[in-house]
C-alpha positions in Angstrom: 124.1 102.4 88.2 122.3 105.7 88.1 121.6 107.5 84.9 120.2 110.9 84.0 117.1 111.4 81.8 119.3 112.5 79.0 121.4 109.3 79.2 118.2 107.2 79.0 117.1 109.0 75.9 120.5 108.5 74.4 120.6 104.8 75.2 117.2 104.3 73.6 118.8 105.6 70.3 122.3 104.1 70.6 121.3 100.6 71.9 124.5 100.1 73.9 125.6 96.8 75.5 125.3 96.5 79.3 126.4 94.1 81.9 123.8 92.9 84.3 124.4 90.1 86.9 127.4 88.9 84.9 125.4 88.8 81.6 126.2 90.9 78.5 123.0 92.3 77.1 122.0 94.8 74.5 119.7 97.7 75.6 116.6 98.1 73.5 114.4 100.6 75.2 113.3 102.2 78.4 109.8 103.5 78.6 110.1 107.3 78.7 106.5 108.1 77.7 105.7 109.7 81.0 108.9 111.8 81.1 109.5 115.3 79.8 111.3 115.7 76.5 115.1 115.5 76.4 115.3 119.3 76.0 112.9 122.1 77.1 112.7 125.7 75.9 114.2 124.9 72.5 113.5 127.2 69.6 115.0 128.0 66.2 117.6 130.3 67.9 117.9 128.6 71.3 119.2 125.0 72.0 117.1 124.9 75.2 118.1 123.2 78.4 118.4 119.5 79.2 115.4 118.3 81.2 116.2 117.2 84.7 114.2 114.6 86.7 115.2 113.3 90.1 116.6 109.8 90.1 113.7 108.6 92.2 111.2 109.5 89.5 113.0 108.0 86.6 112.0 104.6 85.2 113.4 101.6 87.1 113.6 99.0 84.3 114.7 98.7 80.7 114.1 96.0 78.0 116.8 94.2 76.0 116.6 93.4 72.3 115.5 89.9 73.4 112.4 91.4 75.1 113.6 90.6 78.6 113.2 93.2 81.3 115.9 94.1 83.9 116.3 96.7 86.6 118.5 99.7 85.7 120.1 99.7 89.1 121.6 96.3 88.4 123.6 97.5 85.4 127.3 97.1 86.2 128.8 98.7 83.0 127.8 100.2 79.6 129.8 100.1 76.3 129.4 100.3 72.6 126.2 101.3 70.7 125.8 103.4 67.6 127.4 106.9 67.6 125.6 108.7 64.8 
């Protein structure tokens, strides 16, 4: 699957379940340290705009809560996670 930068930031917070190669796993984190913030141009009176990064430049892997690393492109489906 392909995800946007905004979705990756959301998944790092919500920790959804994902299916990869027939296994149900729980997302823990995707390293977004080199990416721009989720929103740019935000101020007290302006919500700003969602940052956009081409798919080719987004991180290629994520870690599960077990510490294992998988390729994002191998995710088949996403469900659950916190919604606060």
